[in-house]
N, C-alpha and C positions, 0 to 999 in steps of 0.2 A: 397325183393324177390317177384317174381309172383306168386308163391306157397303158400306164408304165408296165403293168403286169404283162404285157405284149411284148413288151422289149426285152424281156428276161432271158439271155441266152441258156436255157434249161441244160442243155446237152454239155456245155462248159463247167456248168457250177456242178452237174453231176459227176461228170468225168474228175473233176479235180477232188470231189468228195468220196469218190471210190477208186481214187490211186493211193492205194495203201502203202504201197511199195514205198514211194517218195516220201511219204509222211512218216513211216515208221523207219525210214533210214535216217531221216532229217532228226526224228526225236532221239534215236538211239546213239548216233553222233553227239548229239548235244548233252544225253546223258551221259556219255564217257567222258565228254569233256569236263562236265561240272564234277564227275569222280575224280577224274587226276589234278583238276584243280584245287578240290577242298580236302583230298586225302591226305594232303602233305603240310597242311597248316598246323597241327596240332603235333604230328611226331617229330617236327623240328626241333620242338624244346629238348626232348630227348637225345635226337643227334649233336646239339649244341650245347649239350650239359649245362642249361640255364636257370634249371630249378632253384639251387642254392642262392642264386643272385635273386630271384625272383620274390624268394623268402625274405629276405633281407630287406625289401623295398616296401614303404607304404604304399597300399594299394596296387602293386605291380603285377599281380595276377590277374586281378579284376580288369585292368584297364586293358592287359595285353589280350585276354579273353573277349573282351570287348572288341577289340580290333580286328582280331582274328575271325570273331563270327559277322562281323561288318565287311571283310575282305571276303569271306566265302557267300555272303548275300549280294556284292556287287559282283563278284564273278558270276554268280547263278543268273542273276537279273541280266549280265551281259550278254551269256550264251542265251538266255531265253528269247531276250530280243532277236539277236542274229537269226535264231532258228526259225522264230516267227515270221519276220522280217521278209525271207525268202519266200513263204508261203502266203503272207499279204501280199506281195507284188504279183503273185500268181493271179489272185482274185482281182487285184486293181487291172491287171491285163485282159480281163475277160471283157468289163464294160466301163471301167474307171469309175467304179461304185456308183454309178447312174441310179441302179435299181436298189440300193441297198437297203431301202424303206419298204420293199415290196414283201407281203407276206408269204412265209414258207410254204404255207398248205397251199398257195395258189398256184404254184408250179412244179411241186412235187408230187402232186397226183396221188398223197396220201391222206388219208382222211384225219386230219389232225385239229382237234379242239384246242388250237391254240392260236394266240395272234402274234405269235412270236415271227419279226421281220429276218431275211437276210441277214441284215447286219445284227442283229441280236443274235442270232445263230452264230456266226462268226466269230461274236464277241464270248460267246460260252464257250465255244470251243478253245478259243485261245486263252482265256481265263483257267479252264480244265487243264489245259498243256502247263501252263506257270505254275498250277498248284502242285501239278506231278514234279515238273523241274524243282521246285522247293522242297517236295518230299524228298527226292533223291539226294539234295544238297544237306538236307538235316539227318539223313538215314548216315551220309557220307561221313559227315562231321561227328556224328554220335561214335559209331564205327571206328573213326579214327583216334579219337579220345580214349574209348575202352581198350583199344588193341593196341594204340601207340606204336602202330608199323603201318606206313605206305603202301608197301606193298598188298601185304594181305587185306587191307582195306580195299584197295582197287580191285584186288581178285574177285573179293566176295560182290562187291557192289557193279561191278561190271559184268559178273558170271549173271544177276539177278536181272541186269538189265538186259542182257543177250538171251537169257530163257524167257522173258516177257516178249522179246523182240521175235524170238521163233514161235512162240506159242500164239502172238498176234498175226504174223506172217501166215503162220498154217493155218489160221480161222479166218483167213483173207477179210481181216477188219481193223480199224482204227478208229481212233477218238471219235471223228466226224461221226462215223458209220455205228458206232456205239450209241452215239446220242440220238440219232435219226432213231435207230431201232426201238430206244426206250421211249421216246415221244409215241412213236405208233403205238405200243403195248400200252402207255398209260394215258395217251392223248394229250398230255400237257406237260409243260417244263415249269 
């Protein structure tokens, strides 16, 4: 509807997009939870000394690795959904998604050469965050396989996450702001 753009609560959306502290804290806590979850998956073989047993069984190592990777994947999806669900609910409380189809350029007062809607933008932000969570999972699993130490893996991954958190907090930015700024610079998504 043509008049839907006048129903958009611009201030609430902009306040939520520029609330980098809440977004960064949620993302950092989710990343730390993924690190804690995934870092112990592979080192547990060393702790329990099951390598000789796995070598005597046919496909034992392959099936166990597949199960461990599936466990890391399911844990990451669960954490990502929990973190994203809280933010999705904040967007829902603004207007119940009544204007989700409204073009982003109609109310951001930014000259965008894009037909991206509010819903498309939110989906893009959520997909980027899921990709980042999966990247953290892959790095954690790879480090835990390489280092064979849960503690060292956690120290490295959580250290990287905290450095990223401090950098983004210092720059007062988050994923949605970075995406909006890139749209302004390049004009399209």
